[in-house]
Each structure stands twice: as structure tokens, then as C-alpha cells.
N, C-alpha and C positions, 0 to 999 in steps of 0.2 A: 147678245153680240156685242150690245153697247157696254156693259160691263166688261166683257173681254177686251174691247179695244179700249177703255180708259185704264186697264191695267196694263195692258202692252205699251200706252204712252208714258207710263212711268220709266221705262225703260230707253224708250227712243221717240223722236218727234215725229216721224211720217210713219205712217202702217198702210201699206197697200192690199195686205191681205192676212186672215188668221187662216188656218186649217188644221184639224185634228193631225197627231202626228204618234204613230206605233200604236200599239193595242195591249199596252202595260195594264197590269191587275190593280195598281196601288194609285200612283200620281195621274192628275190629268195633264196631257202633254198638248202642246202646239207648236206649229212650225210659224214663226210671223215674218213675213216678207215687208222689207223696206224698199226705199228707191235705190239702195246702194247693196244690200245683203240681207241674209236672211240671219234669224236666230232663234233658240229654244225656248219658250217660255212654258213655266210648268209650275202647278199649284202642289204644294206638299200636303200629302194626306195627313192632316192634324191626328186622326184615329189611330195612325200606323206609327207616326212619325211624331211623338209628343214636343219635341226640340228641334225645330227647324233650324235654328242656331248653330246646335251641333252639327248637324248636316254640314252646313258652309263651312264651319271653323276646320272639318275633317278636310274639305275638298280645297281650300287653301294650303293645307299644310301639305296635301297630295302633290298638289301643281309646284308647290314650290320645292319639294324635295325631286321630284323629278327633272325639274329645271335644273337642277344642278348638277346632272349626270353628264358624263362625256358625250358629245353629239353620237359619237360612234355607237354607242350602247345603249342609244335611246329610237327605239323602233316602232312606237307606239304615241299617238297623240293623246293629250287630254284637253277634254272641252274646257275653255277657259270661263271664268265667271264673269258676267256682264253687271255693273253696278248699276242701280237708279239714278238718273237724275241729282241726286241729292247725294250720290255717294254711297248709298246701304246695298247690302248685298240680297236681302230680302224687302220685297214691298208685303206689307200687310194691308188686306182691302176691307172694304165695311162691314164684310161678315165675319172678319178677324182670320180669313184665311190667309196663308202665307205663299208669295210666289215668288219665284227668281227666273235670273235670264243667264242661258250659256249660250256660246258661241255653236252656230250649227256648221259642221263639219261638211263642205260641200263634195259634191260628185262621189257619194257614197251611197251604200244601201244595207240593210239588214236582210238578214235570211228567216223565215220561219221554218225551215228545213234544209237538211244539208244536200246541197245537189251531185256533188262529186266526192271522191277520196281526198283531193286537193282541198276544199274546202275544211274538211275535218284535220289536215296537217295544220294550217294556216289558225284554226281555232285553238289547236293544243299549243302551237308556237305561241300564239298571243296571250293566252292564259299562263303560258310559263314565263313567258317575259315581263308580264304584270307582275306576278309573283317574284322574279328576279329583281326588276326594279326598285321593288319594296321591302326586300329580303335585309337589307341595312335601316331600314326606319323602324325605330325602337316602338312596338306596337301600343305601350302606354301612354305614348303621346296624344293618340287618338280617342276621341269620344265615343262610347259605346252609345250608337244612334237607334239601337234598336236592342234594348235587353231581354235575354232570353230567347234572341232569333238563332234559330240551328241547336237549340239546347233540346234534343228530343226527350230525355226524360222529365222534361217541362211540359211538353207538348203531350206527353202521355198521361201526364198527372191532371192536366187540362182536362181532355179527353174524358177521363174517369169523373170528373166534376160534372161536365156538361151531360154525358150520359145520364146521371142520376136524377137530373130536373128537366131534362127533354121532353117536350109532349111528342116528339116523332116516334113511328114505330122503327125501332134499328133496323138495318139492313143486315140480313143474317151473315152475307160473305164478309163485310167490311168489319163488322164485331168479332165474327171467327176468327179472321186473319189477324186481327190485334191482339188478341187474346194469345193466339199460337205462338206469334213470333214478337212479344212484348220485350222480349228480353234484348231485341237487338238495338233499342234506344240508348243501352248503358254503352254500346262498342267504344264510341270515340271521346264520351266524356268520362268513361272510367279510365282509358287511356291516359288523357289528359291531367286527371287528379293523380296518377301514378308518376307523373313526370315523363311519361314516354314521348308524347304529343306535346310542341311549345306553342305557346301563342306566337301566330305572325300577323303581318297586315293581310287582310282578305277583301275580296270584290264583296261577296256577300250573295250576288244575284246574279253569276255567270250565265245565264242560259243563251241559248243561242241568238235571239234577235237584241243581245245588247253588243256583238262585235259588229264593227261598221267596216263593209267591203269597200275597197276601191274600185268603181266600177269600171276603170279601163284596166288595171293590172290584176284584180280580184286576189289582191292581198289585203289583210286586215289592217288597217289604220288607225283605229281607234277601237277602246272599249268603253262604253257608256253607262249610265244609270249607275251612279257612284253613291247614290245615300246609304247604301248599306255597307259600304267600304268601313272597317272597323277592326278592333283587335280578334283575333278566331284562330281556328285550325285549317290551313289550306287545304287540308281535306274533304272539309265541307264545300270548297270550291270546285275542287276537282269532280268529286262527286255529283255535286249538282250540273255542272257542266256535260258530263258524259251521260246524266238522266235526260237530259235535254234533248243532246244531240242525238243519241242513239236509240232513243225511245220510237219504235215504227209504231205510230197511232192507228193503224188499219188491225195490227195483230197483238199490241202491247207488248210486242218482244225487244229483246235487247241485241243490237246490229253490232257485231264483235269486230266486223271490219272498220267500221267508223271508230270502235272503242279504240282498236289497236292504231289506228292513224292519229287520232287525239294523243293517247298515251305516250306514242314514241316520240312525239316532236313536245311534249309537256316536258317528259322527264328528260330531255336534253338540255331545256332550259333550266330547270332546277337541280341538276345533279350536283352542283358545287354545295349546295347547301342540305340537299335531303339526308337523313339517318337512315340508317337501318330500319327503324321504325317507324319511320314515315313510308317507308316500301311495305311495311310488313302489316298496315294498316289502311293500304290504297283499296283493297278489295272490300273490307268492312264498311268503307265509306262509300263504295258505288253501291253497295247492297243498301245502305242505310238510309241515303236520300230519300227513294221513291218511298219507302217505307215511312219515313218522316213528312214528307209531304203528302201522302194519302192521309196520314193520322190529322195532318191539320186541315186538309179540304173536307174531310169526313167530320171532323168535328164544327168545323164553321157550318157545313150544313144541318147538322142537329141543332145549333146555337141559332139558326135562322138567318145565316149569311150576311154577316156584319163586316167581315174583313175582306175575302177577294170578291172584285166584281164580278155578278153572274147577271145571264139574261132571262132563267127561269130559275124556279125553285130547288129545283133537283141537279142544277148544273155540277156543283161543288160533290153532290152524291158520284155522278158520272166519273169528274175528276179523280176521285178517289178510289174508284174502281179500278180504273186505268193505272193509276200509280200502283197499287198493290198488285194487280195482275203483271207490270213490269218487275216488281221486285221478286215475285215467283219466279219468272223468267230468268233472273239475275241469279238465283239461287241455283236454279238447275244447271247453268254455265258457269258454276264456283270454280270448277278443275280448269276449265280451259281460260277461263280469266285470271287466276292465280299463276298459271303456267306462263301466260303473256307477259304480266307484271314481273315474273321470274327470269324471263328473257330479255326485257328490257332494262333492268338494273345494270350499271357500269363496272 
């Protein structure tokens, strides 16, 4: 605790309390309370993000771009960067770990599961509005903070390599599912190579608990965890958002009512820049993301759990099975999902 207190003091003179914040699988995050305000203190995981300075450069550019918007067009807050006493956006500790501080958005809460259809509508709106706000930001201006992230063919190649040297016995369900549906990995990347889908600025990790709800109005007022903001396909974002929000963890099924609410409000915000191909590849994106995440979980399990935080040695295996089961249910519901998308096209 002393070391953590010393780090917090790099950003503020007075610290009253430091408590863990959230349950992210990558970075270590804390809420620091001072005598006047709170802020978010975060250790950037160098095993995942090799160049923390690129994350901060992206965040600075993102904030500058959004601040230029007409106030009437801006319906989301972006966390502001809090510098150290020396004016740096990062602090490197004695263990060579990098820390940063961001504003804590008061009177908000994040969710671990959708409570009502209204929640789903808000999430669809917020992600769509995020993409709308950044639709005129040239993606090449941003650093690629996580090379290879969401490139499913690369994850498949990595899995094949790991499966050759792992000492663990393969799980038959996971191994057979990957072999049977490995062609899914190429869906979006193939479309990108053909020029059917174009790079835009994406969030990279729009899972449900990265949306902040105002505790009074129950409207989403911020989208946080912006480390993975980078050039990419917005299809990865909406696919991952639907995977996170529509996954019934008790049955590993895909909730169509929640999906409909999210998509309706998302597409209302993105209609002005979505192309015919963007609509065409929505279902493949919804199907791909749980396959991709299951592949990543299973590979990490076989590789000794180096990437995702775990509480036991088989947690990543169970996560993989859940994602592959969800993917199966999405494929069973293909006709319903594609019909829904067709109905929502303007």
C-alpha cells in the first residue's frame, strides 16, 4: 500500500483513500480520493501494451478532436488526463511500470449485465454516438496501440502454434469447434483486404462495463477504458458490444431482444456514414467476435494463462467454452439476426 500511495502522490498532494476500481482483465485500476475530488489511477500492463506513450498520445488526440465538436453534437464525456506534478502524462515507478491518472466521472455507475431494454438502447446509442463523433477523425493519425488486436487470422495462427508445443491435453469441444469453424476467422479481414470495409477510429473494447450510466437519469454519459482506441473496423466494436451485452451467461445464448434494442439505436447514429457493405458485414461480425474471443481464451489457457487475469488454471478454458457455445447459438439464429438488420436499414 505504501508503494501505491507514493505513486498516487505523483499526481496529487493529498490522498485520503485508495480503493480497487472495476474488474478489468488487463490493467490494475484504483480510485484515489483526495480532500476535494476523486481520480482514477491506473497501471498500464506492459505485457499487453508495449508502448504506453502511444496510448496517451491517442487519448490526447481523441480529447482534442471531441472538444472541437459543436456542443449540441456532443453527448458523451471523455475522461481528461491528469498530469503529474512535473507535467508528465505518465509516471514510471521503481519497477519500471507506467502509471497514469484520469478524471473520475462522479455520480456514475457501470453495469455487469443489462437490467432493462432501456439500458440496451442507451448502450447502442452511446457506441453509435462515439463512432459518429470520431467518424471525421482520420484513423491514420492514431497509433496502433495493440498491433494484431482483433485480427482473427493471426489469433488462429497463434493457436495452431501453441497447440503444437503445449503440454496440456486438448479440450475436445474447443479443439473440434475451432477446426470446424476456422474459416470464420477470415470474414472481416478478407472484406478489409478487398476494400469492402474501411478503417475508422474504434474503441476496441466496448464491453458492457465500459459504459458509464448517470445514476440519476440512467443515461450513458461516458465511454471509458480507451487504451485500445486505434484504427480498425467498427464491426469489431459493435460485434464485441453485442457479444458482451447479449450473452446470457446461464445458458450461453444470444438475447435477441437486447440485440434489437442495441442495433436500432446504434444504426440510428451511424446511418450517415454506413455503407451497403457495412450493413452486409454486421452479421458476420456478430458471429465472429465470440469465436475470436473463445480462440484467444483457449490459446491463453494452453499457453499457461499469461494474457488474461485468472483465479484458477482452468478459468480461461471455461471462458472459451462459454464463448464457443454463444457462437453456436448465434449461428442457430442467423436468419432472425439478418432479418433484423435488414429491417433496421434506412
